[in-house]
Biopython code that builds the backbone (N, CA, C, O; Angstrom):
import numpy as np
from Bio.PDB.StructureBuilder import StructureBuilder

atoms = [
    (1, "UNK", "N", (-14.370, 2.036, -3.600)),
    (1, "UNK", "CA", (-13.168, 2.814, -3.845)),
    (1, "UNK", "C", (-12.215, 1.954, -4.648)),
    (1, "UNK", "O", (-11.909, 0.826, -4.261)),
    (2, "UNK", "N", (-11.753, 2.477, -5.748)),
    (2, "UNK", "CA", (-10.843, 1.741, -6.614)),
    (2, "UNK", "C", (-9.483, 2.408, -6.598)),
    (2, "UNK", "O", (-9.329, 3.515, -7.113)),
    (3, "UNK", "N", (-8.502, 1.754, -6.015)),
    (3, "UNK", "CA", (-7.135, 2.272, -5.966)),
    (3, "UNK", "C", (-6.317, 1.438, -6.926)),
    (3, "UNK", "O", (-6.243, 0.217, -6.787)),
    (4, "UNK", "N", (-5.714, 2.078, -7.881)),
    (4, "UNK", "CA", (-4.893, 1.367, -8.852)),
    (4, "UNK", "C", (-3.724, 0.706, -8.144)),
    (4, "UNK", "O", (-3.013, 1.334, -7.358)),
    (5, "UNK", "N", (-3.544, -0.553, -8.434)),
    (5, "UNK", "CA", (-2.484, -1.302, -7.782)),
    (5, "UNK", "C", (-1.374, -1.592, -8.775)),
    (5, "UNK", "O", (-1.536, -2.420, -9.672)),
    (6, "UNK", "N", (-0.260, -0.919, -8.619)),
    (6, "UNK", "CA", (0.885, -1.164, -9.492)),
    (6, "UNK", "C", (2.062, -1.606, -8.639)),
    (6, "UNK", "O", (3.174, -1.098, -8.778)),
    (7, "UNK", "N", (1.804, -2.544, -7.770)),
    (7, "UNK", "CA", (2.821, -2.945, -6.798)),
    (7, "UNK", "C", (3.287, -4.368, -7.052)),
    (7, "UNK", "O", (3.323, -5.177, -6.125)),
    (8, "UNK", "N", (3.640, -4.688, -8.278)),
    (8, "UNK", "CA", (4.041, -6.043, -8.593)),
    (8, "UNK", "C", (5.305, -6.457, -7.853)),
    (8, "UNK", "O", (5.588, -7.650, -7.737)),
    (9, "UNK", "N", (6.068, -5.494, -7.351)),
    (9, "UNK", "CA", (7.275, -5.837, -6.610)),
    (9, "UNK", "C", (7.059, -5.754, -5.093)),
    (9, "UNK", "O", (8.023, -5.773, -4.328)),
    (10, "UNK", "N", (5.820, -5.665, -4.668)),
    (10, "UNK", "CA", (5.513, -5.605, -3.239)),
    (10, "UNK", "C", (5.928, -6.920, -2.605)),
    (10, "UNK", "O", (5.533, -7.987, -3.077)),
    (11, "UNK", "N", (6.721, -6.857, -1.540)),
    (11, "UNK", "CA", (7.347, -8.072, -1.024)),
    (11, "UNK", "C", (6.854, -8.506, 0.349)),
    (11, "UNK", "O", (7.392, -9.453, 0.923)),
    (12, "UNK", "N", (5.854, -7.841, 0.881)),
    (12, "UNK", "CA", (5.393, -8.170, 2.229)),
    (12, "UNK", "C", (4.285, -9.212, 2.188)),
    (12, "UNK", "O", (3.509, -9.285, 1.235)),
    (13, "UNK", "N", (4.230, -10.018, 3.246)),
    (13, "UNK", "CA", (3.231, -11.083, 3.351)),
    (13, "UNK", "C", (2.062, -10.597, 4.217)),
    (13, "UNK", "O", (2.193, -9.615, 4.948)),
    (14, "UNK", "N", (0.927, -11.285, 4.132)),
    (14, "UNK", "CA", (-0.184, -10.934, 5.026)),
    (14, "UNK", "C", (0.219, -10.986, 6.497)),
    (14, "UNK", "O", (-0.232, -10.159, 7.290)),
    (15, "UNK", "N", (1.061, -11.945, 6.870)),
    (15, "UNK", "CA", (1.518, -12.051, 8.259)),
    (15, "UNK", "C", (2.324, -10.813, 8.661)),
    (15, "UNK", "O", (2.155, -10.303, 9.769)),
    (16, "UNK", "N", (3.188, -10.328, 7.786)),
    (16, "UNK", "CA", (3.974, -9.129, 8.089)),
    (16, "UNK", "C", (3.077, -7.895, 8.213)),
    (16, "UNK", "O", (3.331, -7.019, 9.040)),
    (17, "UNK", "N", (2.038, -7.831, 7.397)),
    (17, "UNK", "CA", (1.085, -6.714, 7.509)),
    (17, "UNK", "C", (0.363, -6.787, 8.847)),
    (17, "UNK", "O", (0.212, -5.770, 9.523)),
    (18, "UNK", "N", (-0.081, -7.969, 9.233)),
    (18, "UNK", "CA", (-0.753, -8.156, 10.532)),
    (18, "UNK", "C", (0.180, -7.737, 11.674)),
    (18, "UNK", "O", (-0.238, -7.041, 12.599)),
    (19, "UNK", "N", (1.430, -8.159, 11.605)),
    (19, "UNK", "CA", (2.405, -7.819, 12.650)),
    (19, "UNK", "C", (2.662, -6.310, 12.703)),
    (19, "UNK", "O", (2.792, -5.741, 13.787)),
    (20, "UNK", "N", (2.735, -5.668, 11.546)),
    (20, "UNK", "CA", (2.951, -4.223, 11.490)),
    (20, "UNK", "C", (1.823, -3.491, 12.209)),
    (20, "UNK", "O", (2.080, -2.592, 13.010)),
    (21, "UNK", "N", (0.585, -3.864, 11.932)),
    (21, "UNK", "CA", (-0.547, -3.179, 12.560)),
    (21, "UNK", "C", (-0.714, -3.562, 14.026)),
    (21, "UNK", "O", (-1.284, -2.787, 14.794)),
    (22, "UNK", "N", (-0.234, -4.737, 14.435)),
    (22, "UNK", "CA", (-0.362, -5.176, 15.822)),
    (22, "UNK", "C", (0.711, -4.573, 16.731)),
    (22, "UNK", "O", (0.517, -4.488, 17.944)),
    (23, "UNK", "N", (1.831, -4.156, 16.156)),
    (23, "UNK", "CA", (2.926, -3.639, 16.979)),
    (23, "UNK", "C", (2.725, -2.164, 17.297)),
    (23, "UNK", "O", (1.914, -1.485, 16.668)),
    (24, "UNK", "N", (3.469, -1.682, 18.275)),
    (24, "UNK", "CA", (3.433, -0.266, 18.631)),
    (24, "UNK", "C", (4.445, 0.542, 17.842)),
    (24, "UNK", "O", (4.479, 1.768, 17.945)),
    (25, "UNK", "N", (5.263, -0.130, 17.062)),
    (25, "UNK", "CA", (6.327, 0.533, 16.299)),
    (25, "UNK", "C", (6.004, 0.528, 14.812)),
    (25, "UNK", "O", (5.184, -0.260, 14.341)),
    (26, "UNK", "N", (6.657, 1.411, 14.091)),
    (26, "UNK", "CA", (6.563, 1.397, 12.630)),
    (26, "UNK", "C", (7.609, 0.445, 12.084)),
    (26, "UNK", "O", (8.051, -0.466, 12.784)),
    (27, "UNK", "N", (7.999, 0.646, 10.862)),
    (27, "UNK", "CA", (9.081, -0.152, 10.314)),
    (27, "UNK", "C", (10.354, 0.214, 11.066)),
    (27, "UNK", "O", (10.599, 1.384, 11.357)),
    (28, "UNK", "N", (11.142, -0.771, 11.371)),
    (28, "UNK", "CA", (12.277, -0.581, 12.268)),
    (28, "UNK", "C", (13.429, 0.233, 11.668)),
    (28, "UNK", "O", (14.063, 1.012, 12.379)),
    (29, "UNK", "N", (13.701, 0.069, 10.414)),
    (29, "UNK", "CA", (14.842, 0.786, 9.835)),
    (29, "UNK", "C", (14.354, 1.956, 8.992)),
    (29, "UNK", "O", (13.206, 1.983, 8.548)),
    (30, "UNK", "N", (15.235, 2.913, 8.782)),
    (30, "UNK", "CA", (14.927, 4.022, 7.890)),
    (30, "UNK", "C", (14.765, 3.449, 6.485)),
    (30, "UNK", "O", (15.505, 2.549, 6.087)),
    (31, "UNK", "N", (13.800, 3.969, 5.741)),
    (31, "UNK", "CA", (13.507, 3.389, 4.440)),
    (31, "UNK", "C", (12.911, 4.427, 3.494)),
    (31, "UNK", "O", (12.531, 5.524, 3.903)),
    (32, "UNK", "N", (12.841, 4.054, 2.229)),
    (32, "UNK", "CA", (12.241, 4.881, 1.189)),
    (32, "UNK", "C", (10.828, 4.387, 0.919)),
    (32, "UNK", "O", (10.437, 3.321, 1.395)),
    (33, "UNK", "N", (10.067, 5.156, 0.160)),
    (33, "UNK", "CA", (8.695, 4.784, -0.182)),
    (33, "UNK", "C", (8.631, 3.388, -0.804)),
    (33, "UNK", "O", (7.744, 2.602, -0.471)),
    (34, "UNK", "N", (9.554, 3.083, -1.691)),
    (34, "UNK", "CA", (9.558, 1.791, -2.378)),
    (34, "UNK", "C", (9.706, 0.614, -1.418)),
    (34, "UNK", "O", (9.341, -0.511, -1.761)),
    (35, "UNK", "N", (10.238, 0.858, -0.217)),
    (35, "UNK", "CA", (10.451, -0.197, 0.773)),
    (35, "UNK", "C", (9.373, -0.215, 1.852)),
    (35, "UNK", "O", (9.406, -1.064, 2.742)),
    (36, "UNK", "N", (8.430, 0.702, 1.784)),
    (36, "UNK", "CA", (7.419, 0.833, 2.830)),
    (36, "UNK", "C", (6.381, -0.277, 2.764)),
    (36, "UNK", "O", (5.900, -0.628, 1.686)),
    (37, "UNK", "N", (6.045, -0.820, 3.914)),
    (37, "UNK", "CA", (4.984, -1.823, 3.986)),
    (37, "UNK", "C", (3.643, -1.199, 3.591)),
    (37, "UNK", "O", (2.724, -1.906, 3.176)),
    (38, "UNK", "N", (3.535, 0.109, 3.720)),
    (38, "UNK", "CA", (2.308, 0.840, 3.378)),
    (38, "UNK", "C", (2.298, 1.352, 1.943)),
    (38, "UNK", "O", (1.357, 2.041, 1.549)),
    (39, "UNK", "N", (3.300, 1.041, 1.169)),
    (39, "UNK", "CA", (3.477, 1.619, -0.173)),
    (39, "UNK", "C", (2.235, 1.590, -1.054)),
    (39, "UNK", "O", (1.962, 2.587, -1.721)),
    (40, "UNK", "N", (1.463, 0.495, -1.095)),
    (40, "UNK", "CA", (0.285, 0.514, -1.972)),
    (40, "UNK", "C", (-0.746, 1.586, -1.612)),
    (40, "UNK", "O", (-1.568, 1.965, -2.446)),
    (41, "UNK", "N", (-0.700, 2.069, -0.373)),
    (41, "UNK", "CA", (-1.670, 3.071, 0.082)),
    (41, "UNK", "C", (-1.118, 4.490, 0.045)),
    (41, "UNK", "O", (-1.820, 5.430, 0.418)),
    (42, "UNK", "N", (0.115, 4.663, -0.395)),
    (42, "UNK", "CA", (0.750, 5.982, -0.368)),
    (42, "UNK", "C", (1.012, 6.460, -1.790)),
    (42, "UNK", "O", (1.576, 5.745, -2.618)),
    (43, "UNK", "N", (0.582, 7.693, -2.044)),
    (43, "UNK", "CA", (0.832, 8.310, -3.333)),
    (43, "UNK", "C", (1.767, 9.493, -3.172)),
    (43, "UNK", "O", (2.030, 9.941, -2.056)),
    (44, "UNK", "N", (2.269, 9.995, -4.290)),
    (44, "UNK", "CA", (3.120, 11.192, -4.278)),
    (44, "UNK", "C", (2.362, 12.308, -4.969)),
    (44, "UNK", "O", (1.816, 12.123, -6.057)),
    (45, "UNK", "N", (2.331, 13.467, -4.329)),
    (45, "UNK", "CA", (1.645, 14.619, -4.895)),
    (45, "UNK", "C", (2.378, 15.109, -6.141)),
    (45, "UNK", "O", (3.609, 15.137, -6.175)),
    (46, "UNK", "N", (1.631, 15.488, -7.141)),
    (46, "UNK", "CA", (2.220, 16.044, -8.363)),
    (46, "UNK", "C", (2.427, 17.547, -8.205)),
    (46, "UNK", "O", (3.466, 18.085, -8.587)),
    (47, "UNK", "N", (1.428, 18.214, -7.639)),
    (47, "UNK", "CA", (1.493, 19.671, -7.510)),
    (47, "UNK", "C", (2.314, 20.152, -6.322)),
    (47, "UNK", "O", (2.593, 21.345, -6.209)),
    (48, "UNK", "N", (2.708, 19.237, -5.430)),
    (48, "UNK", "CA", (3.577, 19.568, -4.291)),
    (48, "UNK", "C", (4.726, 18.567, -4.285)),
    (48, "UNK", "O", (4.611, 17.506, -3.672)),
    (49, "UNK", "N", (5.803, 18.875, -4.939)),
    (49, "UNK", "CA", (6.914, 17.920, -5.016)),
    (49, "UNK", "C", (7.352, 17.428, -3.633)),
    (49, "UNK", "O", (7.434, 18.200, -2.677)),
    (50, "UNK", "N", (7.624, 16.157, -3.555)),
    (50, "UNK", "CA", (8.123, 15.488, -2.355)),
    (50, "UNK", "C", (7.041, 15.213, -1.316)),
    (50, "UNK", "O", (7.332, 14.576, -0.304)),
    (51, "UNK", "N", (5.811, 15.664, -1.521)),
    (51, "UNK", "CA", (4.750, 15.385, -0.560)),
    (51, "UNK", "C", (4.127, 14.030, -0.855)),
    (51, "UNK", "O", (3.930, 13.656, -2.011)),
    (52, "UNK", "N", (3.820, 13.301, 0.214)),
    (52, "UNK", "CA", (3.138, 12.014, 0.132)),
    (52, "UNK", "C", (1.703, 12.211, 0.603)),
    (52, "UNK", "O", (1.408, 13.165, 1.324)),
    (53, "UNK", "N", (0.812, 11.312, 0.198)),
    (53, "UNK", "CA", (-0.562, 11.351, 0.686)),
    (53, "UNK", "C", (-1.104, 9.928, 0.807)),
    (53, "UNK", "O", (-0.583, 8.989, 0.205)),
    (54, "UNK", "N", (-2.152, 9.799, 1.595)),
    (54, "UNK", "CA", (-2.826, 8.516, 1.768)),
    (54, "UNK", "C", (-3.858, 8.376, 0.652)),
    (54, "UNK", "O", (-4.690, 9.265, 0.471)),
    (55, "UNK", "N", (-3.817, 7.286, -0.090)),
    (55, "UNK", "CA", (-4.742, 7.095, -1.202)),
    (55, "UNK", "C", (-6.170, 6.877, -0.729)),
    (55, "UNK", "O", (-7.111, 7.143, -1.477)),
    (56, "UNK", "N", (-6.351, 6.403, 0.490)),
    (56, "UNK", "CA", (-7.695, 6.226, 1.041)),
    (56, "UNK", "C", (-8.223, 7.551, 1.582)),
    (56, "UNK", "O", (-9.416, 7.834, 1.467)),
    (57, "UNK", "N", (-7.361, 8.351, 2.160)),
    (57, "UNK", "CA", (-7.722, 9.645, 2.750)),
    (57, "UNK", "C", (-6.873, 10.722, 2.070)),
    (57, "UNK", "O", (-5.917, 11.206, 2.676)),
    (58, "UNK", "N", (-7.190, 11.113, 0.832)),
    (58, "UNK", "CA", (-6.322, 11.994, 0.051)),
    (58, "UNK", "C", (-6.029, 13.359, 0.671)),
    (58, "UNK", "O", (-5.058, 14.012, 0.290)),
    (59, "UNK", "N", (-6.850, 13.793, 1.614)),
    (59, "UNK", "CA", (-6.581, 15.082, 2.253)),
    (59, "UNK", "C", (-5.433, 14.986, 3.254)),
    (59, "UNK", "O", (-4.898, 16.002, 3.698)),
    (60, "UNK", "N", (-5.060, 13.757, 3.606)),
    (60, "UNK", "CA", (-3.944, 13.545, 4.521)),
    (60, "UNK", "C", (-2.673, 13.498, 3.699)),
    (60, "UNK", "O", (-2.429, 12.546, 2.958)),
    (61, "UNK", "N", (-1.861, 14.546, 3.841)),
    (61, "UNK", "CA", (-0.615, 14.634, 3.094)),
    (61, "UNK", "C", (0.478, 15.180, 3.998)),
    (61, "UNK", "O", (0.218, 15.918, 4.948)),
    (62, "UNK", "N", (1.699, 14.801, 3.679)),
    (62, "UNK", "CA", (2.823, 15.242, 4.495)),
    (62, "UNK", "C", (4.109, 15.070, 3.710)),
    (62, "UNK", "O", (4.212, 14.219, 2.826)),
    (63, "UNK", "N", (5.070, 15.881, 4.045)),
    (63, "UNK", "CA", (6.389, 15.791, 3.436)),
    (63, "UNK", "C", (7.108, 14.516, 3.890)),
    (63, "UNK", "O", (7.888, 13.934, 3.137)),
    (64, "UNK", "N", (6.843, 14.098, 5.106)),
    (64, "UNK", "CA", (7.558, 12.969, 5.710)),
    (64, "UNK", "C", (6.803, 11.655, 5.534)),
    (64, "UNK", "O", (5.642, 11.538, 5.928)),
    (65, "UNK", "N", (7.461, 10.685, 4.950)),
    (65, "UNK", "CA", (6.893, 9.364, 4.734)),
    (65, "UNK", "C", (6.406, 8.752, 6.044)),
    (65, "UNK", "O", (5.328, 8.160, 6.091)),
    (66, "UNK", "N", (7.189, 8.892, 7.097)),
    (66, "UNK", "CA", (6.830, 8.308, 8.388)),
    (66, "UNK", "C", (5.507, 8.857, 8.912)),
    (66, "UNK", "O", (4.763, 8.144, 9.586)),
    (67, "UNK", "N", (5.212, 10.104, 8.610)),
    (67, "UNK", "CA", (3.951, 10.702, 9.065)),
    (67, "UNK", "C", (2.757, 10.070, 8.359)),
    (67, "UNK", "O", (1.718, 9.846, 8.980)),
    (68, "UNK", "N", (2.894, 9.786, 7.090)),
    (68, "UNK", "CA", (1.811, 9.128, 6.350)),
    (68, "UNK", "C", (1.661, 7.686, 6.837)),
    (68, "UNK", "O", (0.541, 7.199, 6.997)),
    (69, "UNK", "N", (2.770, 7.010, 7.070)),
    (69, "UNK", "CA", (2.706, 5.646, 7.603)),
    (69, "UNK", "C", (2.042, 5.645, 8.976)),
    (69, "UNK", "O", (1.255, 4.750, 9.285)),
    (70, "UNK", "N", (2.352, 6.629, 9.788)),
    (70, "UNK", "CA", (1.737, 6.737, 11.122)),
    (70, "UNK", "C", (0.228, 6.916, 10.974)),
    (70, "UNK", "O", (-0.542, 6.277, 11.690)),
    (71, "UNK", "N", (-0.196, 7.768, 10.063)),
    (71, "UNK", "CA", (-1.631, 7.956, 9.805)),
    (71, "UNK", "C", (-2.276, 6.624, 9.431)),
    (71, "UNK", "O", (-3.316, 6.265, 9.983)),
    (72, "UNK", "N", (-1.667, 5.886, 8.498)),
    (72, "UNK", "CA", (-2.217, 4.617, 8.022)),
    (72, "UNK", "C", (-2.327, 3.612, 9.166)),
    (72, "UNK", "O", (-3.305, 2.870, 9.262)),
    (73, "UNK", "N", (-1.337, 3.596, 10.012)),
    (73, "UNK", "CA", (-1.308, 2.616, 11.104)),
    (73, "UNK", "C", (-2.251, 2.952, 12.251)),
    (73, "UNK", "O", (-2.815, 2.051, 12.872)),
    (74, "UNK", "N", (-2.428, 4.237, 12.540)),
    (74, "UNK", "CA", (-3.170, 4.601, 13.745)),
    (74, "UNK", "C", (-4.521, 5.270, 13.504)),
    (74, "UNK", "O", (-5.337, 5.319, 14.425)),
    (75, "UNK", "N", (-4.787, 5.781, 12.321)),
    (75, "UNK", "CA", (-6.079, 6.409, 12.031)),
    (75, "UNK", "C", (-6.909, 5.405, 11.236)),
    (75, "UNK", "O", (-6.652, 5.191, 10.051)),
    (76, "UNK", "N", (-7.873, 4.806, 11.859)),
    (76, "UNK", "CA", (-8.716, 3.788, 11.230)),
    (76, "UNK", "C", (-7.865, 2.625, 10.715)),
    (76, "UNK", "O", (-7.909, 2.300, 9.529)),
    (77, "UNK", "N", (-7.094, 2.002, 11.603)),
    (77, "UNK", "CA", (-6.174, 0.941, 11.173)),
    (77, "UNK", "C", (-6.875, -0.260, 10.536)),
    (77, "UNK", "O", (-6.325, -0.885, 9.629)),
    (78, "UNK", "N", (-8.078, -0.587, 11.000)),
    (78, "UNK", "CA", (-8.781, -1.738, 10.412)),
    (78, "UNK", "C", (-9.048, -1.511, 8.928)),
    (78, "UNK", "O", (-8.878, -2.415, 8.110)),
    (79, "UNK", "N", (-9.462, -0.315, 8.598)),
    (79, "UNK", "CA", (-9.761, 0.022, 7.204)),
    (79, "UNK", "C", (-8.503, -0.018, 6.337)),
    (79, "UNK", "O", (-8.512, -0.579, 5.241)),
    (80, "UNK", "N", (-7.430, 0.579, 6.834)),
    (80, "UNK", "CA", (-6.179, 0.612, 6.070)),
    (80, "UNK", "C", (-5.588, -0.795, 5.921)),
    (80, "UNK", "O", (-5.131, -1.167, 4.840)),
    (81, "UNK", "N", (-5.598, -1.565, 6.997)),
    (81, "UNK", "CA", (-5.060, -2.930, 6.934)),
    (81, "UNK", "C", (-5.888, -3.780, 5.971)),
    (81, "UNK", "O", (-5.333, -4.531, 5.170)),
    (82, "UNK", "N", (-7.208, -3.661, 6.049)),
    (82, "UNK", "CA", (-8.074, -4.443, 5.163)),
    (82, "UNK", "C", (-7.792, -4.113, 3.697)),
    (82, "UNK", "O", (-7.781, -5.004, 2.847)),
    (83, "UNK", "N", (-7.566, -2.832, 3.403)),
    (83, "UNK", "CA", (-7.291, -2.434, 2.022)),
    (83, "UNK", "C", (-5.944, -2.987, 1.551)),
    (83, "UNK", "O", (-5.825, -3.435, 0.411)),
    (84, "UNK", "N", (-4.939, -2.959, 2.416)),
    (84, "UNK", "CA", (-3.635, -3.534, 2.057)),
    (84, "UNK", "C", (-3.769, -5.025, 1.750)),
    (84, "UNK", "O", (-3.244, -5.506, 0.747)),
    (85, "UNK", "N", (-4.471, -5.749, 2.613)),
    (85, "UNK", "CA", (-4.646, -7.187, 2.419)),
    (85, "UNK", "C", (-5.462, -7.467, 1.156)),
    (85, "UNK", "O", (-5.163, -8.403, 0.415)),
    (86, "UNK", "N", (-6.483, -6.663, 0.915)),
    (86, "UNK", "CA", (-7.297, -6.810, -0.295)),
    (86, "UNK", "C", (-6.452, -6.588, -1.548)),
    (86, "UNK", "O", (-6.566, -7.334, -2.521)),
    (87, "UNK", "N", (-5.618, -5.575, -1.519)),
    (87, "UNK", "CA", (-4.775, -5.275, -2.674)),
    (87, "UNK", "C", (-3.782, -6.406, -2.931)),
    (87, "UNK", "O", (-3.464, -6.707, -4.082)),
    (88, "UNK", "N", (-3.296, -7.026, -1.871)),
    (88, "UNK", "CA", (-2.387, -8.172, -2.037)),
    (88, "UNK", "C", (-3.110, -9.320, -2.724)),
    (88, "UNK", "O", (-2.562, -9.957, -3.624)),
    (89, "UNK", "N", (-4.340, -9.583, -2.298)),
    (89, "UNK", "CA", (-5.123, -10.664, -2.897)),
    (89, "UNK", "C", (-5.393, -10.383, -4.365)),
    (89, "UNK", "O", (-5.307, -11.290, -5.193)),
    (90, "UNK", "N", (-5.722, -9.125, -4.705)),
    (90, "UNK", "CA", (-5.957, -8.756, -6.096)),
    (90, "UNK", "C", (-4.700, -8.963, -6.925)),
    (90, "UNK", "O", (-4.775, -9.426, -8.063)),
    (91, "UNK", "N", (-3.551, -8.625, -6.366)),
    (91, "UNK", "CA", (-2.278, -8.781, -7.074)),
    (91, "UNK", "C", (-2.012, -10.257, -7.359)),
    (91, "UNK", "O", (-1.589, -10.606, -8.461)),
    (92, "UNK", "N", (-2.255, -11.128, -6.375)),
    (92, "UNK", "CA", (-2.050, -12.566, -6.559)),
    (92, "UNK", "C", (-3.004, -13.072, -7.629)),
    (92, "UNK", "O", (-2.613, -13.849, -8.500)),
    (93, "UNK", "N", (-4.257, -12.630, -7.562)),
    (93, "UNK", "CA", (-5.266, -13.048, -8.536)),
    (93, "UNK", "C", (-4.880, -12.577, -9.941)),
    (93, "UNK", "O", (-5.002, -13.340, -10.900)),
    (94, "UNK", "N", (-4.423, -11.346, -10.071)),
    (94, "UNK", "CA", (-4.034, -10.801, -11.372)),
    (94, "UNK", "C", (-2.830, -11.560, -11.928)),
    (94, "UNK", "O", (-2.774, -11.844, -13.124)),
    (95, "UNK", "N", (-1.866, -11.889, -11.064)),
    (95, "UNK", "CA", (-0.705, -12.638, -11.525)),
    (95, "UNK", "C", (-1.129, -13.990, -12.091)),
    (95, "UNK", "O", (-0.606, -14.419, -13.120)),
    (96, "UNK", "N", (-2.066, -14.661, -11.434)),
    (96, "UNK", "CA", (-2.543, -15.953, -11.916)),
    (96, "UNK", "C", (-3.252, -15.797, -13.252)),
    (96, "UNK", "O", (-3.044, -16.600, -14.162)),
    (97, "UNK", "N", (-4.089, -14.772, -13.379)),
    (97, "UNK", "CA", (-4.795, -14.531, -14.640)),
    (97, "UNK", "C", (-3.817, -14.260, -15.768)),
    (97, "UNK", "O", (-3.983, -14.783, -16.870)),
    (98, "UNK", "N", (-2.800, -13.450, -15.508)),
    (98, "UNK", "CA", (-1.834, -13.110, -16.539)),
    (98, "UNK", "C", (-1.069, -14.347, -17.003)),
    (98, "UNK", "O", (-0.772, -14.486, -18.190)),
    (99, "UNK", "N", (-0.751, -15.243, -16.072)),
    (99, "UNK", "CA", (0.001, -16.429, -16.472)),
    (99, "UNK", "C", (-0.884, -17.392, -17.261)),
    (99, "UNK", "O", (-0.372, -18.179, -18.057)),
    (100, "UNK", "N", (-2.200, -17.345, -17.057)),
    (100, "UNK", "CA", (-3.108, -18.227, -17.785)),
    (100, "UNK", "C", (-3.360, -17.739, -19.197)),
    (100, "UNK", "O", (-3.319, -18.519, -20.149)),
    (101, "UNK", "N", (-3.623, -16.443, -19.332)),
    (101, "UNK", "CA", (-4.042, -15.975, -20.649)),
    (101, "UNK", "C", (-2.914, -15.362, -21.472)),
    (101, "UNK", "O", (-3.086, -15.154, -22.673)),
    (102, "UNK", "N", (-1.779, -15.068, -20.871)),
    (102, "UNK", "CA", (-0.635, -14.561, -21.600)),
    (102, "UNK", "C", (-0.847, -13.206, -22.235)),
    (102, "UNK", "O", (-0.088, -12.826, -23.126)),
    (103, "UNK", "N", (-1.839, -12.475, -21.814)),
    (103, "UNK", "CA", (-2.154, -11.176, -22.380)),
    (103, "UNK", "C", (-1.469, -10.066, -21.596)),
    (103, "UNK", "O", (-0.981, -10.281, -20.486)),
    (104, "UNK", "N", (-1.440, -8.876, -22.187)),
    (104, "UNK", "CA", (-0.863, -7.712, -21.531)),
    (104, "UNK", "C", (-1.870, -7.011, -20.632)),
    (104, "UNK", "O", (-1.533, -6.014, -19.994)),
    (105, "UNK", "N", (-3.075, -7.503, -20.571)),
    (105, "UNK", "CA", (-4.080, -6.887, -19.710)),
    (105, "UNK", "C", (-4.568, -7.938, -18.722)),
    (105, "UNK", "O", (-4.326, -9.133, -18.891)),
    (106, "UNK", "N", (-5.254, -7.474, -17.695)),
    (106, "UNK", "CA", (-5.710, -8.366, -16.640)),
    (106, "UNK", "C", (-7.231, -8.400, -16.625)),
    (106, "UNK", "O", (-7.884, -7.367, -16.769)),
    (107, "UNK", "N", (-7.775, -9.560, -16.454)),
    (107, "UNK", "CA", (-9.214, -9.719, -16.341)),
    (107, "UNK", "C", (-9.547, -9.757, -14.863)),
    (107, "UNK", "O", (-9.057, -10.616, -14.131)),
    (108, "UNK", "N", (-10.384, -8.821, -14.421)),
    (108, "UNK", "CA", (-10.784, -8.785, -13.014)),
    (108, "UNK", "C", (-12.153, -9.407, -12.881)),
    (108, "UNK", "O", (-13.058, -9.108, -13.660)),
    (109, "UNK", "N", (-12.308, -10.274, -11.894)),
    (109, "UNK", "CA", (-13.600, -10.918, -11.656)),
    (109, "UNK", "C", (-14.182, -10.504, -10.347)),
    (109, "UNK", "O", (-15.271, -10.953, -9.986)),
]
sb = StructureBuilder()
sb.init_structure("model")
sb.init_model(0)
sb.init_chain("A")
sb.init_seg("    ")
for serial, (resi, resn, name, xyz) in enumerate(atoms, 1):
    if name == "N":
        sb.init_residue(resn, " ", resi, " ")
    sb.init_atom(name, np.array(xyz, "f"), 0.0, 1.0, " ", f" {name:<3s}", serial, name[0])
structure = sb.get_structure()
């Protein structure tokens, strides 16, 4: 499964992701999609304005961001957490490649 990662401003660490999945609570404060720890796994529907969906499970969609985050955290959490951590590693790898070659594209290995 290839999920496009355009989260260069993603600010969470692997430890914070681990803590999020280990806790019984979601994110503590009210927040927008851009601030969500689950943001790389959440898309916005084009044909249904304001609806969010899980990029791993596209049939899971909801108007409420918290509902999609709840799905990610509690429905197959190992799979969702692994994908978040994998995407973080890819982002770090891509950043290193970009700084080495100075190109506008990224070489994936």
